N, C-alpha and C positions, 0 to 999 in steps of 0.2 A: 062271527060267522062259524057255523057248525062244521066239524070235520066229518065227512062221510066217504066211504070207500067200500067196494065190493068185498074186500078181504077183512074188513073191520066189522065186528058185530055191534060194537058200541064204542062211543068216545065221549069223554067228559073232562072238563078242566077242573083240577083240584088244587087248592092252595096247599103248599107243602112248607112246613116250618123246619128249618135246620137247627142244629144244636146251638148255634150262636144266636138264635132268635130271629134271623132274617127269614123272609118269606118269599117264595117263588111260586109261580103258577105253572103247573105241569099238566100236559095233555096226556091222559091215560087212555090208551087204545086197547080194547079187548078184542081178541081174535081167536079163531079155532086153529090157526096154523101152528104146527109144531115149531117152537122157538129154540129148542135145544139141538145144537148141531150133532149131538150123539144119538138123537132119536132117529129111527129108521124112516120116519115119515117127514123128516126135515127137508124142506125145499128152499135152498138159499135164494133162488131167483124170486120166489114169491115173497119171502121175508124182506128181501131188498126192495122189491117193488112197493110194498106197504111202507117200509121205512122212508123211502124216497118221497112218497106221496105225503107223508106226515111232515117231513122236512120242508117240502115246498109250501105246504099249508102254513107252517109256522113262519116261513120267510115272507109270506105275503100278508100275514095278519099279525097283529100284536096281541093275540089272545093268550099266548103262553110263552114261557121262556125255554121249555124243554119238553121232551116226551118220553114215554115209556110204553113198551108193548107188553101185554100180559095175556095169558091164557085164561079162559073161564075157570072159575074155581072147581067146577065139577070135572074138568079135564085134568086137574092136578093129581099126581099119584100120591096116595096116602102114605 
């Protein structure tokens, strides 16, 4: 089942390999929300809403073991 949410631009499951060689499936969610609490545009309520939605999705499906929220690369400060 695919994860979709109004605050998420894109979501995809990626296999991640740890240093000990074990592999986990991680749901990578790309968003335009400011994720840094020090950013003046950071809105904790919106970030929490997206995080909660992802957590509920993972609890109801066996698609992934964990998740990470990321900003689009073009939104990163150089």
